[in-house]
C-alpha positions in Angstrom: 51.0 -19.3 47.7 53.1 -18.9 50.7 55.4 -15.7 50.8 58.3 -18.3 51.7 58.4 -19.3 48.2 59.5 -16.1 46.9 62.4 -15.6 49.4 65.2 -17.1 47.5 66.7 -14.8 45.0 67.0 -16.7 41.6 70.4 -15.8 41.0 72.1 -16.9 44.3 72.3 -20.8 44.0 75.3 -22.6 42.1 72.8 -24.2 40.0 71.2 -21.0 38.9 74.7 -19.9 37.9 75.3 -22.8 35.9 72.2 -22.1 34.0 73.1 -18.5 33.3 76.3 -19.7 32.0 74.4 -22.0 29.7 72.0 -19.2 28.5 74.9 -17.0 27.8 76.6 -19.6 25.4 75.9 -21.2 22.3 73.6 -24.0 22.8 75.0 -27.3 23.3 73.8 -31.0 23.1 73.8 -31.1 27.0 70.9 -28.6 27.2 67.6 -29.7 25.4 66.0 -26.3 26.6 67.4 -22.8 26.5 65.5 -19.5 26.7 67.0 -15.8 26.4 65.2 -13.0 27.6 61.9 -14.4 27.0 59.1 -11.6 26.8 55.5 -12.2 26.1 52.6 -9.5 26.2 49.0 -9.7 25.4 46.6 -7.0 24.4 43.5 -7.4 26.3 41.2 -4.9 24.8 43.5 -2.2 24.7 45.4 -3.1 28.1 48.8 -4.5 27.7 49.3 -7.5 30.0 53.1 -8.5 30.5 52.9 -12.3 31.0 56.5 -12.9 30.9 59.4 -10.0 31.5 62.7 -11.5 30.3 62.8 -15.3 31.2 66.0 -16.9 31.2 65.8 -20.6 31.6 68.0 -23.9 30.6 67.1 -27.3 31.2 69.6 -30.2 30.7 68.5 -33.4 28.8 67.0 -36.0 31.3 66.3 -33.2 34.1 62.9 -33.4 35.8 62.1 -29.9 36.6 58.9 -28.2 38.3 57.6 -24.9 37.2 55.3 -23.4 39.7 53.8 -20.0 40.8 50.6 -18.5 41.7 47.8 -17.6 39.2 49.2 -14.7 37.0 52.8 -15.5 37.7 53.4 -16.6 33.9 53.9 -20.1 34.2 51.2 -20.9 31.7 52.5 -18.6 29.1 56.1 -20.1 29.6 54.7 -23.5 29.4 52.8 -22.7 26.1 55.9 -21.2 24.6 58.2 -24.3 25.7 55.4 -26.5 24.2 55.5 -24.5 20.8 52.1 -23.5 21.3 52.8 -19.6 21.4 55.9 -17.4 20.4 57.5 -14.8 22.3 57.3 -11.2 21.5 61.1 -10.9 22.3 63.7 -13.4 23.2 64.9 -16.8 21.8 63.8 -20.2 22.5 66.3 -23.0 21.6 64.8 -26.4 21.6 67.2 -29.2 21.0 69.6 -27.1 19.1 66.7 -25.4 16.9 65.7 -21.9 17.2 62.1 -22.4 17.3 61.1 -18.8 18.5 61.2 -17.6 15.1 59.4 -20.5 13.3 56.2 -19.9 11.5 53.3 -22.0 12.4 53.6 -25.0 10.2 57.2 -25.4 11.2 56.6 -25.0 14.7 53.6 -27.6 14.7 56.1 -30.1 13.2 58.7 -29.5 15.9 55.9 -29.6 18.4 54.6 -33.1 17.1 58.0 -34.6 17.0 59.9 -33.2 20.2 56.9 -32.7 22.8 54.7 -35.0 24.7 51.7 -33.3 26.3 50.0 -34.5 29.5 47.0 -32.6 30.9 45.0 -32.7 33.9 41.7 -33.4 32.1 43.4 -36.6 30.3 41.6 -36.0 27.1 41.1 -39.5 26.2 38.4 -40.9 23.5 35.7 -42.4 25.8 34.9 -45.2 23.3 38.5 -46.4 22.5 40.7 -48.9 24.4 43.8 -47.8 26.2 45.8 -49.2 23.2 43.9 -47.2 20.6 44.0 -44.2 22.8 47.8 -44.2 23.0 48.1 -45.3 19.2 46.3 -42.3 18.2 49.4 -39.6 17.8 50.9 -42.5 15.6 47.6 -42.8 13.4 48.2 -39.1 12.8 51.9 -39.5 11.9 50.8 -42.2 9.4 52.8 -44.9 11.2 51.7 -48.7 9.8 49.4 -50.6 12.2 51.8 -53.1 13.5 54.4 -50.5 14.5 51.6 -48.5 16.1 50.6 -51.3 18.2 54.1 -52.3 19.2 55.1 -48.8 20.0 51.8 -48.0 21.9 52.2 -51.5 24.0 55.6 -50.4 24.8 54.5 -47.0 26.1 51.7 -48.7 28.2 54.3 -50.8 29.8 56.6 -48.0 30.9 53.3 -46.7 33.1 52.6 -50.1 34.3 49.6 -50.7 32.5 50.4 -53.6 30.3 47.5 -55.6 31.6 44.8 -52.7 30.9 45.4 -52.3 27.3 41.9 -53.3 26.0 40.0 -51.2 28.8 38.2 -48.2 27.9 38.4 -45.1 30.0 35.2 -45.7 32.0 36.6 -49.1 33.2 39.7 -47.5 34.4 40.5 -45.5 37.8 41.4 -41.9 37.4 45.1 -42.7 38.0 44.9 -45.3 35.4 43.4 -43.0 32.9 46.2 -40.4 33.6 48.7 -43.1 33.1 47.2 -44.0 29.7 47.5 -40.0 28.9 51.1 -40.1 29.8 51.6 -43.4 27.6 50.1 -41.3 24.9 52.5 -38.4 25.4 55.4 -41.1 25.4 54.6 -42.9 22.1 56.4 -40.6 19.7 59.6 -40.7 22.0 59.5 -37.1 22.6 62.5 -34.8 23.7 60.4 -33.3 26.3 57.3 -34.8 28.5 55.4 -31.3 29.4 52.9 -31.9 32.1 50.3 -29.3 32.9 48.9 -29.8 36.2 49.0 -33.6 36.0 47.4 -34.1 39.3 44.7 -31.4 39.1 41.6 -33.9 38.8 43.2 -36.6 41.2 43.0 -37.3 44.9 46.2 -37.1 47.2 46.9 -40.8 47.3 46.3 -41.0 43.3 48.5 -37.8 42.9 51.5 -39.8 44.7 50.9 -42.8 42.4 51.5 -40.4 39.3 54.5 -38.8 40.8 55.8 -42.0 41.0 55.3 -42.8 37.3 57.1 -39.4 36.7 60.0 -40.2 38.8 60.1 -43.7 37.1 60.3 -42.0 33.5 62.9 -39.5 34.8 65.2 -42.4 36.1 64.9 -44.0 32.8 66.1 -40.9 31.0 63.1 -38.8 29.9 63.2 -35.2 30.3 60.3 -34.1 32.5 58.8 -30.6 32.8 55.8 -30.1 35.1 53.8 -27.1 35.6 51.9 -27.1 38.8 50.9 -24.4 41.6 51.1 -27.0 44.2 54.6 -27.0 46.5 54.1 -30.6 47.5 53.7 -31.8 43.9 56.6 -29.6 42.8 58.8 -31.1 45.5 58.8 -34.4 43.6 60.8 -32.9 40.7 64.6 -32.6 41.2 64.6 -28.9 40.2 61.9 -26.3 41.1 61.7 -23.1 39.1 59.4 -20.5 40.8 58.0 -17.7 38.8 56.4 -14.3 40.1 55.2 -11.6 37.9 56.7 -12.9 34.8 60.2 -13.4 36.1 62.0 -16.5 37.6 62.0 -15.8 41.5 63.9 -18.7 42.6 65.5 -21.8 40.8 66.6 -24.6 43.2 67.4 -28.2 43.7 64.7 -30.6 44.9 66.6 -30.6 48.5 67.0 -26.8 48.5 63.3 -26.4 47.8 62.1 -28.6 50.2 64.2 -27.8 52.9 63.2 -24.1 52.5 59.5 -24.4 52.4 59.4 -27.8 54.5 57.1 -29.5 51.9 57.2 -33.0 50.2 59.9 -35.7 50.3 63.6 -34.9 49.8 64.7 -38.4 48.5 64.0 -40.3 45.5 
């Protein structure tokens, strides 16, 4: 990653000052995510790895945020905590007004299934199932009746412009179409957060642009989107970019500020 990405101190922008004010107050309905002093350490064979070193972050409902940083910056650890896949050693994580950082595994799993839709770079689709059946899968696990499952899955596929491909299997779809099926599956439970981990990692540049337009459309329609990436040109599609370095927030900027500083990517919707 270019050193230029690390040049803006995290506490200097007006936006960052608003975030820090939110972190210091009781969580309100305006903020879907609030973290306070998140610390995460791992014992790797007797060596302590400090993945997060006091992360303060707040994300408004309906924001479109990219979290980026080089390997070892802590972005994957932060994603795992935000996605309720892990818990911090210290600090608080509030999701939709719930203090989830102290929850036990079962309660955390219920929150995760209800509040968060995951999109991964590897798609994770069932190869012998249609697009519709793949999108229905979370609803099957949730015990939703068949007619309701189909209706909601069709609605999710329409949101990602795949209404004409509902009966196609993954091997009959392009890489971009497969990722759109995965996005629809993440949306089908109407999550508070759509959490995308390197969503263009397996796609060429043209297809990556196609998927970025899908995320922009979802953000325009009111979906909260948090995207984890190491690529500045992908991050620059988000409306806000948070850069991590050595387990801390190095910069927190609007899309225009980030793009102007690094000279990467578009600056308009």
